C-alpha positions as CSV (number, residue, x, y, z in Angstrom):
1,M,-6.7,-50.7,-21.8
2,N,-10.0,-49.3,-23.2
3,K,-10.9,-45.7,-23.6
4,V,-13.1,-45.7,-20.5
5,S,-10.4,-47.1,-18.3
6,V,-7.9,-44.6,-19.6
7,Y,-10.3,-41.7,-18.9
8,G,-11.0,-43.1,-15.4
9,S,-7.3,-43.5,-14.6
10,F,-6.6,-40.0,-15.9
11,T,-9.4,-38.5,-13.8
12,Q,-8.1,-40.2,-10.7
13,A,-4.6,-39.1,-11.3
14,L,-5.8,-35.5,-12.1
15,F,-7.6,-35.0,-8.8
16,F,-5.0,-36.8,-6.7
17,S,-2.1,-34.7,-8.2
18,G,-2.9,-31.9,-5.8
19,V,-4.5,-28.5,-6.0
20,V,-3.1,-25.0,-5.7
21,S,-5.2,-22.6,-3.6
22,I,-5.4,-19.1,-5.2
23,P,-7.6,-16.6,-3.3
24,K,-10.4,-15.4,-5.6
25,Y,-9.9,-11.8,-4.5
26,L,-6.3,-12.0,-5.9
27,L,-7.5,-13.5,-9.2
28,T,-10.2,-10.8,-9.6
29,H,-8.1,-7.8,-8.5
30,Y,-4.5,-8.4,-9.4
31,T,-4.6,-5.9,-12.3
32,K,-5.8,-3.2,-9.8
33,I,-2.5,-3.5,-7.9
34,G,-0.5,-3.2,-11.0
35,L,0.2,-6.8,-12.0
36,N,-0.1,-8.0,-15.6
37,D,-1.0,-11.5,-16.7
38,G,2.6,-12.7,-17.0
39,E,3.5,-11.5,-13.6
40,M,0.4,-13.2,-12.1
41,M,1.3,-16.5,-13.8
42,V,4.7,-16.3,-12.2
43,F,3.1,-15.9,-8.8
44,I,0.8,-18.9,-9.5
45,Q,3.8,-21.1,-10.5
46,I,5.7,-20.1,-7.4
47,L,2.7,-20.9,-5.2
48,C,2.4,-24.2,-7.0
49,E,5.9,-25.1,-5.8
50,S,5.6,-23.5,-2.3
51,E,4.9,-26.7,-0.3
52,S,7.8,-28.8,-1.6
53,N,10.1,-26.1,-2.9
54,P,9.7,-22.6,-1.5
55,Y,12.4,-21.1,-3.7
56,P,12.0,-22.7,-7.2
57,T,14.7,-21.9,-9.8
58,I,14.2,-19.8,-12.9
59,A,14.7,-23.0,-15.0
60,T,11.9,-24.8,-13.1
61,L,9.4,-21.9,-13.7
62,A,10.5,-21.5,-17.4
63,G,9.9,-25.3,-17.9
64,R,6.2,-24.8,-17.2
65,M,5.7,-21.5,-19.1
66,T,6.0,-20.2,-22.6
67,A,8.2,-17.3,-21.4
68,S,11.9,-17.7,-21.6
69,A,14.2,-17.9,-18.5
70,T,15.4,-14.4,-19.2
71,D,11.8,-13.0,-19.3
72,I,10.9,-14.8,-16.1
73,E,14.1,-13.5,-14.4
74,E,13.1,-9.9,-15.5
75,V,9.6,-10.4,-14.1
76,I,10.9,-11.6,-10.7
77,G,13.3,-8.7,-10.7
78,R,10.5,-6.2,-11.2
79,L,8.3,-7.9,-8.5
80,V,11.2,-7.9,-6.0
81,E,12.0,-4.2,-6.8
82,R,8.3,-3.3,-6.1
83,K,8.5,-5.5,-3.0
84,L,5.5,-7.5,-4.0
85,L,7.8,-10.5,-3.9
86,T,10.6,-10.7,-1.3
87,I,13.3,-13.2,-0.8
88,E,13.8,-14.3,2.9
89,R,16.2,-16.7,4.6
90,Y,15.1,-19.6,6.9
91,W,16.8,-22.5,8.6
92,N,16.1,-25.9,7.1
93,P,16.5,-28.4,10.0
94,S,16.4,-31.5,7.7
95,E,19.2,-30.2,5.5
96,Q,21.0,-28.4,8.4
97,K,21.5,-25.2,6.4
98,W,20.1,-21.8,5.6
99,C,17.8,-21.6,2.6
100,N,15.9,-19.0,0.6
101,T,12.1,-18.7,0.3
102,Y,9.8,-16.4,-1.5
103,S,7.5,-14.2,0.7
104,F,4.2,-12.6,-0.3
105,V,3.7,-10.3,2.7
106,K,3.8,-7.1,0.6
107,L,1.4,-8.5,-1.9
108,I,-1.1,-9.3,0.8
109,D,-0.6,-5.8,2.3
110,E,-1.5,-4.3,-1.2
111,L,-4.6,-6.4,-1.5
112,A,-5.6,-5.6,2.1
113,E,-5.3,-1.8,1.4
114,L,-7.4,-2.2,-1.8
115,W,-10.0,-4.2,0.1
116,A,-10.2,-1.6,2.8
117,I,-10.6,1.2,0.3
118,E,-13.4,-0.7,-1.5
119,R,-15.1,-1.5,1.8
120,S,-14.9,2.1,2.9
121,Q,-16.4,3.3,-0.4
122,Q,-19.1,0.7,-0.1
123,L,-20.0,1.9,3.4
124,D,-19.9,5.6,2.2
125,E,-22.2,4.8,-0.7
126,E,-24.7,3.1,1.6
127,R,-24.6,6.0,4.0
128,N,-24.9,8.6,1.2
129,L,-27.8,6.6,-0.3
130,K,-29.6,6.7,3.1
131,Q,-29.0,10.5,3.4
132,S,-30.2,11.1,-0.2
133,Q,-33.4,9.2,0.5
134,A,-33.9,11.3,3.6
135,T,-33.0,14.8,2.2
136,P,-33.6,16.5,-1.1
137,Q,-30.8,16.0,-3.7
138,S,-28.4,19.0,-3.8
139,T,-26.5,20.2,-6.8
140,S,-23.2,18.5,-7.4
141,T,-21.6,21.3,-9.5
142,P,-19.1,22.5,-6.8
143,I,-18.0,19.0,-6.1
144,N,-17.6,18.2,-9.8
145,S,-15.5,21.3,-10.3
146,S,-13.3,20.5,-7.3
147,M,-13.0,16.9,-8.4
148,E,-11.8,18.0,-11.9
149,N,-9.2,20.3,-10.3
150,L,-8.0,17.6,-7.9
151,V,-7.7,15.0,-10.6
152,H,-5.7,17.4,-12.7
153,T,-3.4,18.4,-9.8
154,F,-2.8,14.8,-8.7
155,E,-2.0,13.6,-12.2
156,Q,0.4,16.4,-12.7
157,E,2.2,15.8,-9.4
158,L,2.3,12.0,-9.7
159,G,3.2,12.0,-13.4
160,R,0.5,9.5,-14.4
161,L,-3.2,9.0,-14.8
162,L,-5.2,8.2,-11.7
163,T,-6.9,4.9,-11.4
164,R,-10.7,4.6,-11.0
165,L,-10.2,3.7,-7.3
166,E,-8.0,6.7,-6.7
167,C,-10.6,9.0,-8.3
168,E,-13.3,7.5,-6.1
169,N,-11.0,8.1,-3.1
170,L,-10.8,11.8,-4.0
171,D,-14.6,12.0,-4.4
172,R,-15.0,10.3,-1.0
173,W,-12.8,13.0,0.6
174,L,-14.8,15.8,-1.0
175,S,-18.0,14.1,0.1
176,A,-16.6,14.0,3.7
177,H,-16.3,17.8,3.4
178,F,-12.5,18.0,3.1
179,S,-11.8,21.1,1.0
180,E,-9.9,21.0,-2.2
181,E,-7.3,23.3,-0.5
182,I,-6.4,20.9,2.3
183,I,-6.5,17.8,0.1
184,I,-3.9,19.4,-2.1
185,E,-1.9,20.4,1.0
186,A,-2.0,16.8,2.2
187,L,-0.7,15.7,-1.3
188,R,2.1,18.3,-1.0
189,R,3.2,17.0,2.4
190,G,3.0,13.4,1.2
191,V,5.2,14.2,-1.8
192,S,7.7,16.1,0.4
193,A,8.0,13.1,2.6
194,G,8.5,10.8,-0.4
195,I,5.2,9.0,0.3
196,R,2.5,9.1,-2.4
197,N,0.2,6.4,-0.9
198,F,-3.4,7.4,-0.7
199,R,-3.8,5.6,2.6
200,Y,-1.0,7.9,4.0
201,L,-2.8,11.0,2.6
202,D,-6.0,9.8,4.2
203,S,-4.3,9.5,7.6
204,I,-3.1,13.1,7.3
205,L,-6.6,14.4,6.5
206,R,-8.1,12.4,9.4
207,E,-5.5,13.8,11.8
208,W,-6.4,17.4,10.8
209,E,-10.0,16.6,11.2
210,K,-9.4,15.4,14.8
211,K,-7.7,18.7,15.5
212,G,-10.6,20.7,13.9
213,L,-8.3,22.1,11.2
214,R,-10.4,22.9,8.1
215,T,-8.2,25.4,6.2
216,R,-4.6,25.7,5.1
217,A,-4.2,28.8,7.3
218,E,-5.2,26.9,10.4
219,I,-2.9,24.1,9.5
220,E,0.1,26.4,9.1
221,A,-0.8,28.2,12.4
222,E,-0.8,24.8,14.1
223,D,2.6,23.9,12.5
224,A,4.0,27.3,13.7
225,Y,2.7,26.7,17.2
226,F,4.2,23.2,17.3
227,Q,7.5,24.5,16.0
228,A,7.6,27.3,18.7
229,R,7.0,24.8,21.4
230,Q,9.8,22.6,20.2
231,E,12.2,25.5,20.0
232,K,11.1,26.5,23.5
233,K,11.8,23.1,24.9
234,I,15.3,23.0,23.2
235,S,16.1,26.5,24.6
236,K,14.9,25.6,28.1
237,S,17.0,22.4,28.0
238,K,20.1,24.4,27.0
239,T,19.6,27.1,29.7
240,S,19.0,24.5,32.5
241,A,22.1,22.5,31.7
242,P,24.8,22.8,34.4
243,K,27.7,25.1,33.5
244,T,31.2,23.6,33.4
245,S,33.6,25.0,36.0
246,P,36.4,27.0,34.5
247,N,38.9,25.4,36.9
248,K,39.0,21.7,37.4
249,Y,40.1,22.2,41.0
250,D,37.3,24.7,42.0
251,N,35.0,22.0,43.4
252,F,37.8,19.7,44.6
253,Y,37.1,20.4,48.4
254,L,33.3,20.5,48.2
């Protein structure tokens, strides 16, 4: 077989061996959701097997990578712990038994959140650009000062440096006229609830905005009012409950 024939045969085999579809957005943004190169390659290898083998063994993955089986097992353990990769059960009708499969639902959720934040920022930038073209540029010193304080507070509370996207999210809140005071209050409530997701904090701020609450004092007053209403309902429920007759025969002839 001459060289041309070998090359032609290889080309045909190459393109008929199948392809693996990897979303471009995942390839360009996986580092922004906290994945490193090794973890991403494990994802790709699992996707490569997904059609024929939805739950490839550690040995199968290790046979295609330079990483050891132990390293790959640790990577999968981290991904499962972070819920970017989950193991689910499904019924295999051909084999008549329950089997395992890898699920990427949480990974898609993380990418969707990142896309939504970027899209929101893009729309805000376009809106701000139109406003700046229509009105004179105002000084940014107060916002910069508030931004520095917020970044410092968030990094102290979260115990890590903020990402560029998270800083842009803080700046977007300030540009939307949320005060430094209530942004920190939203952070405090999120931490108390054990939720440090920026999307959760954004939902808190938007809820306060709907109620017209612009200061911490107004928020605390609203909380106190809500608590008083709840206590009143409980008290009313207790007082309206029927009293138990002291003698079980009192109502016998009624």
